[in-house]
Phi, psi and omega in degrees: 000145184242172179277205184293137178275146178291154179274082177287149187306318184278358184235022181298326181290347178274359179301138187303323182287334174281339182281337183303317177301325178291322176296318178297322179294320179295317178297321180299323178296315177297315181300316183296319179299311180292321184295318179295328180291323184258005181306314184280000178266002180192022181291154180294132185273165169245103191254141173275149182249110183285151173278159180304134182282126180277349184267226185247154174244121177254121181250110175268126177245130183227080179298130177090000176292119188267161175295328179295318177296320181297326188272358179272168185282358182288352185236063181291326179295321178296320178299319180296315179295323179295324179289333181264346181243201181246136183233162179193169174262129184250126175284127185243032178294134177219162173296147180050067192305326185280348181291142184290140171084357182297322179296319179294316180298322179292318177301324183280334185263338186072011178218143183293125179233149178278147178278178181202150178305336180270004184295340179258010182276084178233129185227145174294154182296336181273356179276179185225134178236104179055043177079007182238140177290139181304324182296324179296317179292323179295316179298322182290328187263329182234344186085002180268171180208129179267140179287163175303138184085000179255202181212161181241129176273091186281345179274003184301315179300320179295320178296320179297316179297323181296331186250005186291344178272002180299142184266028178210163182282145177204164174221114178293131180074027183298327182296304181294326179297316180294320178294320180297320179295334177271004178081020181252131182274148173245154178218164182220140178225138172102171180200166172241033182302148171238162182307119179080003183227127174271122181216099185225058182294336177298323179294333178297338177294335181262006182268141178278190186290347176253005175090017182263131174247114186299319185229134183203141168224095189247322184268161176072022182250012177241157177229148181289143176210098184295343180268003183250145177308137183073350175082001177221155171208170187294141176259093189291330171301321176293324175302310183297321178297319179294319178298316179300326181290324187259344189297328181282347184254327186264135173276330171238118180242120179262125180243121183260119176269097193276344184297323179298319179293319180297318177294327188281335185287337176071025178290336182232080186300141177225166178293152183308316179299321178292322179296318179295319179297316179294320179298318179292323177296314179298316180297318181294317180293319178296324180292320177296319177298320179299318178296318178296320180293317179299326179292343178270357184250155176256107183296346177279344182233326187258164178227131175252127179240129172247120181231143177249100188289341179211144181284169173290162187298324179296316178294320180298322179295330178278350185084016180275107184249024174257128177236174185273148176215137182229134170240125179225131178131207188304119175088354182240085180278183182301134179148201181251152173285149179222129179242131174299340180289331181252335182057028180233130175297128178083013181226128176221171179250155179297336178285352180278340189293313182298310178297332178294314180296318178296320179297325178298326179268009178074026182252132177287127179296145176292161182298336182290342179277120184267348180283176181232150179299138183263133175253171184234180178073020182287141178252157177238101179302142179089006182283352175067031179076009179290140180295156179298327178297310180297317179302312185295320180291325176292319177301313180296320180299318180296314181295319180296319180297315180294320180298322181289325185270344188301307185298308181296322180296311182291327179296315178297316180300314182294321179294317178295322178301312180295317180296320181294317179294320178296317179296323179296315179297314180296321180296318180297335183265318190242337183218069183301333183291344180272343186296319178303324178287338179277339185301317177301327178294318178296321177294320178300315180295328177292331179279347186301314179303322177292318178296321179291335177295331180259033183300122183276076186290349178284350178268172172293165184300315181296317179293322180296318178296319180297314179296318179300313180296323180294313180298317180294322177294321178296317177299320179295318179298319178296317180297320178294324178296315178295324180296326178294332181278326179203133180303140182072359180295324180295313179298322179294316181297316181296313181296322180293315180293320179296313179301313183296319181294317181293318180296313181297317179296320179295316181293339182252020172105007177054042181288325180288318180296329182295330182241031176253139177301336179268352179272189177274140183264127173302333178286326177292325174079008178285330181202149182237347184208170179077205182254122176285172185294330180296305181282341172298315177297319178298318181296314180295315180297316180293327177296315182293316179297315180297315179296321180296312183291324176292322181294322182283349177292141176297127180294147175282192181299328180270353181069028188295332185295330188293320179292333185297316178301321179295316180297321179300315182292320179296315181296316181296312179298319180293321181295320179293323182279336185296121182300330178267004179245254180290328179050043182230089185295316177298323177294322178296320178294319178296319179296316179299321179293313180295316180293323178295318178295322177296313180297320180292324179296332179293336181283340181076009181267165176268144180285146175223187182297322179298322179299312180294325180295314180295318179297317178297321179295319179297316180297320180296316180295316179297320179295318178297320178296320179296317179296318180297318178296320181293320181291338180282350180282153177300323179236092180300151177281186180302330180296310180296320180292324177296320179296318179297322179294318178295319179297327182277318186260347176079211186302322180301320179294318178296321178296321178298316180298314181296316180298320180296317180293318179296316180298318179296316180297315181296321179295315180294320180300324183281326193243348184261150177287346176298334177298320178296320178296316180299314181295319179297319179293318179296316180298319179298313182294315182294318181297315181289336179283327188248336181217151350276129175066031178064054184308312186297317179292326185287312186276345183265015179300324178270002179229069182300319183293323180293320176296319176296326178296322177296323175295321178296321177297317180296314180293319178295321177296319177296317179294321177298323179294324185277318191270356184239146182285344169235053188295334181296327178292313181297317180296320181294313181291332178291312184286343178299334183288351183279338192292320183295309178294326177296316178295323179294321176298316181298317179294324179296317179292322182298324183273000000 
């Protein structure tokens, strides 16, 4: 590698600073291609707001109903209702995902709850459990009592014990409890019983906080079929008779379609052709029942909801936690469902269902419900006339593909990152002649976050990986070319392009991050909008590196380089804090800390107590301003709602939030490979700063800003670790940006 090239007359346009606009244009072309492809996967919706429904709400729950079953021709009635109503993909993440009944309990509570084997133990008052009437056991265990013709949720104490260690507030049965207080009755029909096993988690949706279900028809709704798995299946004429009996009395009627759950549990394994035949039979019968049920409702007054509280076992094994959801009837016209909790057309959370039903009846959801009411009729600009059904299935396919590829891709990336940093450290100490050959690898790894942002998810997994590696290699080649023209040019080009791509994507709805293996997954359910912790760390790190390298550039006659680093940091911090932009409060605090340390490092002074006091005061004022702006919005984000909860409940709520964040961080530190990346980056920075002979201080005498930038990266990484509930990920991705300029400095001294 060589130093700066002379400006020969015929090559003035090849000067690295003149080349940056061309690089930006090339990136824009790549960005535009990917952006147009995912435009219809996350555009801002135009949603209709329904008025409270004066009629009835029928909630069909079909645990294990797969996307494959939905897309087959056996369900024409469902297709018709989907075309006339609003549909969406529902995230069904719950604690202890494999535990039975967690999805149903979460739908009823509006807060994520863990399941339990007893979650389906619901019995009619006229049934018998080991010689004891269900009501007697319910009074003894909860103090509740079900009326004649109702049912008792006998598994409530076990469910409570299962969730008592939760680090947040919740109320089991909050949906039915709120309806009961408003004088509205709930009812339940159906079961997922298996031979010798009572399993009726759908009925638990209609149970109040003491386990009482006012109206129920749960037993006697199956018929024997020796040719069907498990030997029994649903008797839909009996279902319809039970629905007719309760429909005039219940304002919320929960109907459990149990055949999908029975097929999904795998208690009676069969060969794939037999399983497919049974699945198609179940789908066809359920679809006919759906058509008969819709014919009994008035779409001008009533609302029919179909929800899948848990995915099928095959999807669960892949980590696919998105299921189908349909709203048909009063206020839910053709289009996509839209939830303020996700801010994505066609995407909602399982915690949204309970507050939506309460909102339909004009009831304010309790504070324990974290979801938001869902509206319908949302449109997606740029969909090109594609039907909502086709759009939703394409959206799910893209998310499913990214979710499946995410773990192996990131695992390989993290392992190579650790190995490359280890080789770099060993090379600087024992084999300096090998480091120049390692430098392109370090630049390639620095380009990986940018390459992953343009992940071509519309291709097959193998083709997508090939395109990703090709794009990243091209970016690396461009960076190496710029590096040959001027030292640090490669690191500057990568950081500038990475910063620009993340900022543009954030300002336009974070559509690329939503379907990037390094972004947040809608299937994972940790975040649905804004900047996730992975790209938050990349954004802060690229900002600091870019500001450092721009600051160290000799100013021109107008002195233009100096204002740009300041503007970059202000824009990045504001974007992270903006509720409609990055929506990452912890990231804004980390950015403020890192940028502050960088700015202070430029002064060359030593920090003292006054410095920390002033910095803390600035962060406090900025944080208070961010909360105030968020609370002034019609729909506050999670930050505003958390502040309201703390204001209402006081210290216990704040303690719960802190404990949850600490527990998540400790868990990630122990079990994620990002911890290895973080430790490798820290060891590299500390080693080069202190040994041999204080390399970083020695060679950075002419690059004061870069040395200050390394301090900013360290401070920002520490703040990211402290202020975020998955801070180890943010800290690791932030510090990864240090390796390319550090290696370039080492090579500069070596030569």
